[in-house]
SEMAR-717371 format. One line per field, with one value per residue: residue number from 1; residue in three letters; x, y, z of N, C-alpha, C, O in turn. Coordinates in Angstrom, 1 decimal. Example, Ala and Ser with C-alpha at 12.3 -4.5 7.8 and 13.67 -1.06 7.14 Angstrom:
i <- [1,2]
aa <- [ALA,SER]
n_xx <- [13.2,12.8]
n_yy <- [-5.7,-2.2]
n_zz <- [7.8,7.1]
ca_xx <- [12.3,13.7]
ca_yy <- [-4.5,-1.1]
ca_zz <- [7.8,7.1]
c_xx <- [13.2,12.9]
c_yy <- [-3.3,0.0]
c_zz <- [7.8,7.9]
o_xx <- [14.2,13.4]
o_yy <- [-3.3,1.1]
o_zz <- [8.5,8.0]
//
This chain:
i <- [1,2,3,4,5,6,7,8,9,10,11,12,13,14,15,16,17,18,19,20,21,22,23,24,25,26,27,28,29,30,31,32,33,34,35,36,37,38,39,40,41,42,43,44,45,46,47,48,49,50,51,52,53,54,55,56,57,58,59,60,61,62,63,64,65,66,67,68,69,70,71,72,73,74,75,76,77,78,79,80,81,82,83,84,85,86,87,88,89,90,91,92,93,94,95,96,97,98,99,100,101,102,103,104,105,106,107,108,109,110,111,112,113,114,115,116,117,118,119,120,121,122,123,124,125,126,127,128,129,130,131,132,133,134,135,136,137,138,139,140,141,142,143,144,145,146,147,148,149,150,151,152,153]
aa <- [UNK,UNK,UNK,UNK,UNK,UNK,UNK,UNK,UNK,UNK,UNK,UNK,UNK,UNK,UNK,UNK,UNK,UNK,UNK,UNK,UNK,UNK,UNK,UNK,UNK,UNK,UNK,UNK,UNK,UNK,UNK,UNK,UNK,UNK,UNK,UNK,UNK,UNK,UNK,UNK,UNK,UNK,UNK,UNK,UNK,UNK,UNK,UNK,UNK,UNK,UNK,UNK,UNK,UNK,UNK,UNK,UNK,UNK,UNK,UNK,UNK,UNK,UNK,UNK,UNK,UNK,UNK,UNK,UNK,UNK,UNK,UNK,UNK,UNK,UNK,UNK,UNK,UNK,UNK,UNK,UNK,UNK,UNK,UNK,UNK,UNK,UNK,UNK,UNK,UNK,UNK,UNK,UNK,UNK,UNK,UNK,UNK,UNK,UNK,UNK,UNK,UNK,UNK,UNK,UNK,UNK,UNK,UNK,UNK,UNK,UNK,UNK,UNK,UNK,UNK,UNK,UNK,UNK,UNK,UNK,UNK,UNK,UNK,UNK,UNK,UNK,UNK,UNK,UNK,UNK,UNK,UNK,UNK,UNK,UNK,UNK,UNK,UNK,UNK,UNK,UNK,UNK,UNK,UNK,UNK,UNK,UNK,UNK,UNK,UNK,UNK,UNK,UNK]
n_xx <- [0.8,2.1,3.1,1.5,0.1,0.4,-0.8,-3.5,-4.5,-6.4,-7.8,-10.5,-12.3,-14.6,-14.3,-14.9,-14.6,-11.7,-10.1,-10.8,-9.9,-7.5,-6.8,-6.9,-5.7,-2.3,-1.7,0.2,-0.2,-2.0,-4.3,-5.6,-8.3,-8.2,-9.2,-11.9,-12.8,-11.6,-10.6,-11.3,-10.1,-7.4,-7.9,-8.3,-6.2,-4.7,-5.4,-4.9,-2.2,-1.6,-2.8,-1.4,1.4,4.2,2.6,2.4,1.0,-0.9,-1.7,-4.7,-4.9,-6.3,-5.2,-4.5,-5.1,-3.1,-2.9,-4.5,-2.4,0.4,-0.5,-0.8,1.5,2.9,1.7,2.7,2.1,3.0,3.4,2.0,-0.2,-1.7,-5.1,-6.6,-5.3,-2.5,-2.5,-0.1,1.6,0.8,0.7,3.6,4.0,2.6,4.2,7.0,6.4,5.5,7.8,9.4,8.0,9.0,11.5,11.5,10.2,12.0,14.4,13.7,13.4,12.0,9.5,10.3,13.0,13.4,12.9,14.6,16.8,16.7,16.5,19.2,20.7,19.8,21.0,23.9,23.9,23.2,25.7,27.3,28.1,27.0,27.4,28.0,25.5,23.8,24.4,22.4,20.1,19.3,18.7,17.7,18.5,20.9,20.7,22.1,25.3,28.4,30.6,33.1,32.0,31.0,28.4,25.3,24.4]
n_yy <- [-1.1,0.9,2.4,3.1,5.2,7.4,7.8,7.7,5.6,4.3,2.2,1.5,0.6,-0.9,-1.2,-4.1,-5.1,-5.5,-7.4,-9.0,-7.4,-7.3,-9.7,-10.2,-7.8,-6.6,-4.7,-2.1,0.0,1.2,3.2,4.1,5.2,6.5,8.3,7.8,5.3,4.8,2.8,0.3,0.4,-0.7,-3.0,-3.6,-2.8,-4.8,-7.1,-6.7,-6.7,-9.2,-10.7,-9.7,-9.0,-7.5,-5.2,-1.5,0.3,3.5,5.8,7.7,10.0,12.1,15.1,14.9,12.3,10.3,8.3,6.4,6.2,5.7,3.1,2.1,2.2,0.6,-1.9,-2.0,0.2,2.5,4.9,8.1,10.1,13.5,14.8,17.9,16.9,18.0,17.8,17.2,16.8,14.0,12.6,12.6,10.8,8.8,7.9,7.5,5.0,3.3,2.8,1.9,-0.7,-1.9,-2.2,-3.9,-6.0,-6.6,-7.6,-9.6,-10.0,-10.5,-8.3,-7.1,-7.9,-6.0,-3.7,-3.9,-3.4,-0.8,0.5,0.2,1.2,3.6,4.3,4.5,6.3,8.9,8.7,10.2,8.8,8.0,6.4,3.9,3.5,3.2,0.5,-1.2,-0.6,-1.8,-0.2,2.2,5.8,8.5,11.7,15.2,15.9,14.7,13.1,14.6,16.9,16.6,16.8,14.4,12.1]
n_zz <- [0.1,0.2,-1.9,-3.4,-1.7,-2.4,-4.9,-3.9,-2.8,-0.2,2.5,4.3,7.1,9.5,13.3,13.3,10.9,10.6,11.2,8.9,6.5,7.4,6.5,3.9,2.5,1.9,4.1,4.8,6.9,9.6,10.6,13.9,15.1,18.9,20.0,19.3,20.0,22.3,25.1,23.9,21.5,22.3,22.1,19.8,18.4,19.6,18.3,15.9,16.0,16.4,14.0,11.9,12.4,11.3,10.6,11.0,13.1,13.7,16.1,16.4,18.1,21.0,22.7,26.7,26.5,28.0,29.1,27.6,24.9,26.1,26.7,24.3,22.8,24.1,23.5,20.9,19.2,16.7,16.3,17.8,16.9,17.4,17.7,17.0,13.7,11.7,8.6,7.1,8.6,9.3,6.8,6.7,9.0,8.3,6.1,7.3,8.9,7.1,6.0,8.2,8.1,5.7,6.4,8.5,7.4,5.5,7.0,8.1,10.7,14.0,15.2,17.8,17.7,16.2,17.4,19.6,18.1,17.1,19.3,20.4,18.3,18.6,21.1,20.0,18.3,20.2,21.1,19.4,17.1,14.4,12.0,12.9,14.0,12.2,11.1,12.1,11.7,8.7,5.3,6.3,5.9,6.3,6.4,5.4,6.7,7.0,9.1,8.2,7.4,4.6,2.5,2.5,0.3]
ca_xx <- [0.1,2.9,4.0,0.1,-0.2,0.8,-2.1,-4.8,-5.2,-6.9,-9.0,-11.6,-13.5,-14.9,-13.6,-15.9,-14.1,-10.3,-9.8,-11.2,-9.3,-5.9,-6.3,-7.3,-5.3,-1.5,-1.5,1.3,-0.1,-3.0,-4.9,-6.6,-8.7,-8.7,-10.4,-13.7,-13.1,-11.0,-9.6,-11.7,-9.0,-6.3,-7.6,-8.6,-4.6,-3.8,-6.0,-4.2,-0.7,-1.6,-3.0,0.0,2.5,4.5,1.7,2.8,-0.2,-0.6,-2.9,-5.0,-5.7,-6.9,-4.4,-5.0,-5.5,-1.9,-2.9,-4.0,-1.2,1.1,-0.8,-0.8,2.9,3.2,1.1,3.2,1.8,4.3,3.4,0.7,-0.6,-2.4,-6.0,-6.7,-3.9,-1.5,-1.9,1.6,2.9,0.1,1.5,5.1,4.4,2.6,5.7,7.9,5.3,5.6,9.5,9.5,7.3,9.3,12.6,11.3,9.9,13.0,15.7,13.5,13.4,10.9,9.4,10.8,14.0,14.0,12.8,15.6,18.4,16.4,17.4,20.9,21.1,19.6,22.2,25.2,23.5,23.4,26.9,27.9,28.5,25.8,27.7,27.6,23.8,23.1,24.6,21.5,19.2,19.4,17.3,17.7,19.8,21.2,20.6,22.9,26.6,29.0,31.6,34.2,31.4,30.7,26.7,25.4,23.4]
ca_yy <- [-0.1,2.9,2.6,3.1,5.8,8.8,7.6,7.3,4.1,3.8,1.2,2.2,-0.3,-0.4,-2.5,-5.6,-5.6,-5.4,-8.9,-9.6,-6.4,-7.4,-10.8,-9.8,-7.0,-6.6,-3.3,-1.6,0.9,1.3,4.9,4.1,6.3,5.8,9.1,7.5,3.7,4.5,1.2,-0.6,0.6,-0.9,-4.4,-3.9,-2.8,-6.3,-8.0,-6.2,-7.2,-10.6,-11.0,-9.1,-8.4,-6.3,-3.5,-0.4,1.2,5.1,6.1,9.2,10.5,13.8,15.4,14.6,10.5,10.0,7.0,5.3,6.7,4.8,1.5,1.9,2.0,-0.9,-3.0,-2.0,1.1,3.1,6.7,8.7,11.5,14.1,15.1,17.9,16.9,18.7,17.0,17.5,15.9,12.8,12.2,12.1,9.6,7.5,7.3,6.8,3.9,2.5,2.5,0.7,-1.6,-2.2,-2.8,-5.1,-7.5,-7.2,-8.1,-11.2,-10.1,-9.9,-6.5,-6.9,-7.9,-4.5,-2.6,-3.9,-2.8,0.2,1.2,0.1,2.4,5.1,4.7,4.9,7.8,9.5,9.0,10.3,7.3,7.6,5.5,2.5,3.4,2.8,-0.7,-1.5,-0.3,-1.3,0.3,3.9,6.7,10.0,13.0,16.3,16.1,13.4,13.7,15.4,18.1,16.3,16.6,12.9,11.7]
ca_zz <- [-0.1,0.7,-3.3,-3.7,-1.2,-3.3,-5.7,-3.2,-2.4,1.0,2.9,5.3,7.7,11.2,13.9,13.1,9.7,10.2,10.5,7.4,5.8,7.4,5.8,2.3,1.7,2.0,4.7,5.4,8.2,10.2,11.4,14.3,16.2,19.7,20.4,19.5,20.5,23.9,25.6,22.9,20.6,22.7,21.9,18.3,18.5,19.7,17.6,14.3,15.9,16.0,12.5,10.8,13.4,11.0,10.2,11.4,13.5,13.8,16.4,16.2,20.1,21.3,24.1,27.4,26.7,27.7,29.5,26.0,24.2,26.9,26.7,23.3,22.7,25.0,22.7,19.7,18.3,15.8,16.8,18.6,15.9,18.3,17.0,15.4,13.2,10.7,7.4,6.2,9.5,9.2,6.1,7.1,9.8,7.7,4.9,7.8,9.3,5.7,5.6,9.4,8.0,4.5,7.0,9.4,6.7,4.7,8.2,8.6,12.3,14.4,15.4,18.9,17.4,15.3,18.1,20.3,17.1,17.4,20.6,20.3,17.2,19.6,21.9,19.0,17.7,21.2,21.5,18.2,16.5,13.7,10.9,13.8,14.5,11.2,10.9,13.3,11.0,7.3,4.9,7.1,5.3,7.2,5.8,6.1,6.5,7.7,10.1,7.1,6.7,3.4,2.3,2.2,-1.0]
c_xx <- [0.9,3.0,2.1,-0.3,-0.9,-0.7,-3.4,-5.5,-5.5,-8.1,-9.4,-12.2,-13.7,-14.7,-14.0,-15.1,-12.3,-9.6,-9.9,-10.3,-7.9,-5.7,-6.5,-6.6,-4.0,-1.6,-0.2,1.1,-1.7,-3.3,-5.8,-6.9,-9.0,-9.0,-11.4,-13.7,-12.4,-10.3,-10.1,-10.7,-8.1,-6.5,-7.9,-7.3,-3.9,-4.5,-5.3,-2.7,-0.7,-2.2,-2.0,0.8,3.4,3.8,1.7,1.1,-0.1,-1.9,-3.5,-6.0,-6.0,-5.8,-5.6,-5.2,-4.4,-1.7,-3.0,-3.2,0.0,0.9,-0.8,0.6,3.6,3.2,1.6,3.2,3.0,4.5,1.8,0.8,-1.7,-3.6,-6.2,-5.4,-4.1,-1.6,-1.0,2.2,1.8,0.8,2.8,5.0,3.8,3.7,6.4,7.6,5.5,7.3,9.8,9.0,7.9,10.8,12.4,11.1,11.3,14.4,15.0,13.6,11.9,10.6,10.3,12.2,14.7,14.1,14.1,16.6,18.4,16.9,18.8,21.4,20.8,20.6,23.8,24.8,23.9,24.9,28.0,28.7,27.4,26.1,27.5,26.1,23.3,23.3,23.5,20.7,19.2,17.7,17.4,18.9,19.9,21.4,21.6,24.1,27.3,30.3,32.7,33.3,30.7,29.3,26.6,24.4,22.1]
c_yy <- [1.3,3.1,3.5,4.4,7.3,8.7,7.7,6.2,4.0,3.0,2.0,0.8,-0.1,-1.5,-4.0,-5.8,-5.7,-6.8,-9.5,-8.9,-7.1,-8.7,-11.0,-9.1,-6.8,-5.0,-2.7,-1.0,1.1,2.7,4.1,5.0,5.7,7.0,8.9,6.0,4.0,3.2,0.2,-0.6,-0.4,-2.5,-4.8,-3.8,-4.1,-7.3,-7.5,-6.9,-8.7,-11.5,-10.9,-8.4,-7.1,-4.9,-3.0,0.2,2.5,5.3,7.5,9.2,11.9,14.1,15.4,12.9,10.1,8.4,6.0,5.4,5.6,3.6,1.3,1.4,1.0,-1.7,-2.9,-1.0,1.7,4.5,6.9,10.2,12.3,15.0,16.9,17.6,17.9,17.7,16.4,16.3,14.6,12.2,11.2,11.0,8.3,7.1,6.7,5.4,2.6,1.9,1.6,-0.7,-2.7,-2.6,-3.4,-6.3,-7.8,-7.7,-9.4,-11.2,-10.1,-8.8,-6.3,-6.9,-6.7,-3.7,-2.7,-3.0,-1.5,1.0,1.3,0.9,3.4,5.3,5.2,6.3,9.3,10.0,9.4,9.7,7.2,6.4,4.0,2.2,2.9,0.9,-1.5,-1.3,-0.2,-0.7,1.8,4.6,7.9,11.0,14.2,15.7,15.0,14.0,14.7,16.5,17.9,16.0,15.1,13.1,11.8]
c_zz <- [0.2,-0.8,-3.6,-2.9,-1.9,-4.2,-4.9,-2.7,-0.9,1.5,3.7,5.9,9.0,11.5,13.4,11.4,9.5,10.5,9.1,5.9,5.9,6.8,4.3,1.7,2.1,2.7,5.1,6.7,8.2,10.9,12.7,15.3,17.6,20.6,20.6,20.1,21.6,24.3,25.1,21.9,20.7,22.3,20.5,17.8,18.8,18.9,16.0,14.7,15.8,14.9,12.0,12.1,12.7,10.5,11.2,12.0,14.1,14.7,16.9,17.8,20.1,22.8,25.5,27.7,27.0,28.1,28.4,25.4,24.8,26.7,25.5,22.2,23.5,24.2,21.2,18.7,17.6,16.4,17.0,17.4,16.8,16.8,17.4,14.8,11.8,9.2,7.0,7.6,9.5,8.2,6.1,7.9,9.1,6.3,6.1,8.2,7.9,5.4,6.7,8.7,6.5,5.4,7.9,8.7,5.9,5.5,8.2,10.0,12.6,15.1,16.9,18.9,16.8,16.4,19.2,19.4,17.1,18.4,20.9,19.4,17.8,20.2,21.2,19.1,18.6,21.3,20.7,17.4,15.2,12.5,11.8,13.9,13.5,10.5,11.3,12.7,9.6,6.4,5.0,6.4,5.9,6.0,6.5,5.7,7.7,8.6,9.5,7.2,5.1,3.5,1.9,0.9,-0.4]
o_xx <- [0.4,3.1,2.1,-1.2,-1.9,-1.5,-4.4,-6.7,-4.6,-9.2,-8.9,-12.6,-13.0,-14.7,-13.1,-15.1,-11.8,-8.6,-9.1,-10.0,-7.2,-4.5,-6.3,-6.4,-4.2,-1.5,0.4,2.0,-2.4,-2.5,-6.8,-6.2,-9.7,-9.1,-12.1,-14.8,-12.6,-9.3,-9.7,-10.4,-7.7,-5.4,-7.7,-7.0,-2.8,-4.0,-5.4,-2.1,0.2,-2.1,-1.5,0.5,3.5,4.4,1.2,0.3,0.8,-3.0,-2.8,-7.0,-5.8,-5.8,-6.8,-5.3,-4.2,-0.9,-2.2,-3.0,0.5,1.9,-0.8,0.6,4.8,4.3,1.1,3.9,4.1,5.5,0.8,1.8,-2.7,-3.3,-5.8,-4.4,-5.0,-0.8,-0.9,3.0,2.6,1.5,3.1,5.8,4.3,3.8,6.4,8.5,5.5,7.7,10.3,9.6,7.4,11.4,13.4,11.5,11.7,15.4,15.8,13.8,10.9,11.5,10.8,12.8,15.9,15.1,14.6,17.2,19.4,17.5,19.5,22.5,21.6,21.2,24.6,25.3,24.5,25.3,29.2,29.7,27.1,25.2,26.9,25.6,22.4,22.6,23.5,20.0,19.3,16.5,17.1,20.1,18.8,22.0,21.8,24.2,26.9,30.7,33.2,34.0,30.1,28.9,27.4,23.9,21.1]
o_yy <- [2.5,4.3,4.7,4.9,7.9,9.6,7.9,5.9,3.4,3.0,3.0,-0.1,0.7,-2.6,-4.8,-7.0,-6.0,-7.1,-10.2,-9.4,-7.3,-9.0,-12.1,-9.3,-6.7,-4.1,-3.4,-1.1,1.2,3.3,3.4,5.5,4.7,6.8,9.4,5.7,3.0,2.8,-0.9,-1.7,-1.0,-3.2,-5.9,-4.5,-4.4,-8.4,-8.3,-7.6,-9.4,-12.8,-11.8,-7.3,-6.0,-3.9,-3.4,0.4,2.6,4.9,8.2,8.7,12.7,13.3,15.7,12.4,9.1,7.6,5.1,4.3,4.8,2.9,0.0,0.6,0.7,-2.3,-3.5,-1.1,1.4,5.0,6.3,11.0,11.6,15.5,17.1,18.0,18.4,16.8,15.3,15.3,13.8,11.3,10.0,10.1,7.2,6.0,5.5,4.6,1.4,0.9,0.5,-1.7,-3.8,-3.5,-3.7,-7.4,-8.9,-8.0,-10.4,-12.3,-9.8,-8.2,-5.2,-6.3,-6.3,-2.9,-1.6,-2.1,-0.8,2.0,2.2,1.4,4.3,6.4,5.9,7.2,10.3,11.1,9.2,10.1,6.0,5.6,3.0,1.1,2.1,0.3,-2.7,-2.2,0.9,-0.7,2.6,4.2,8.5,10.9,14.2,15.0,14.7,15.2,15.6,17.5,18.7,15.2,14.5,14.2,11.6]
o_zz <- [0.3,-1.1,-4.0,-3.5,-1.9,-4.1,-5.6,-2.5,-0.3,0.9,4.0,5.1,9.6,10.8,13.1,11.0,8.4,10.1,8.4,4.8,4.9,6.5,3.8,0.5,3.3,1.9,6.0,7.6,7.2,11.6,12.3,16.2,17.7,21.8,21.5,20.6,22.3,23.6,25.5,21.4,19.7,22.2,20.1,16.9,18.4,19.0,15.1,13.9,15.1,14.8,11.4,12.6,13.2,10.0,12.3,11.1,15.0,14.3,17.6,18.3,19.1,23.8,25.5,28.9,26.3,27.8,28.2,24.8,24.0,26.4,25.3,21.3,23.3,23.9,20.3,17.7,18.0,16.9,16.7,17.3,17.0,15.7,18.6,15.3,11.2,9.0,6.5,7.6,10.0,8.6,5.9,7.7,9.2,5.7,6.1,8.1,8.0,4.8,6.4,8.9,6.3,4.8,8.4,9.1,5.7,4.9,8.2,10.6,11.9,15.6,17.0,19.7,16.8,16.5,19.6,19.9,17.2,18.3,21.4,19.7,17.7,20.1,21.7,19.7,18.3,21.4,20.9,16.9,15.0,12.1,11.3,13.9,13.6,9.7,10.9,13.1,9.1,6.7,4.1,6.3,6.0,4.9,7.7,4.6,8.8,8.6,10.3,6.9,4.5,4.3,1.1,0.5,-1.2]
//
């Protein structure tokens, strides 16, 4: 679905249709509105993760529902987008989620292993060793300048 996102291919379904849609289509990203589903949305997130572990789930949430957001992240949500949303920010997060799904599938690792590698990479990045960090995240490219000040392609 990532490649078709720019062309506007989007599936829509209610919570009862989620298992059928996940079984029928190769879905990359799910937008899950916790603002309306509240804690039932956490149960739906678990269903999504059980059926398609590599699918990335972006939660749509209202400010002030921190408990829901924390639980969603614990259950494997990719990120949270607060309402009211900025369209450009939403598109950016969807594309980032697509890239993560592709990287998870390409690596052949479980999502847990991928997340562990991401944490290790973050540690190296914090220690000002971005090149080492990239070894843990295949398919991710750095933008900006390298250590010698040369612009990265």
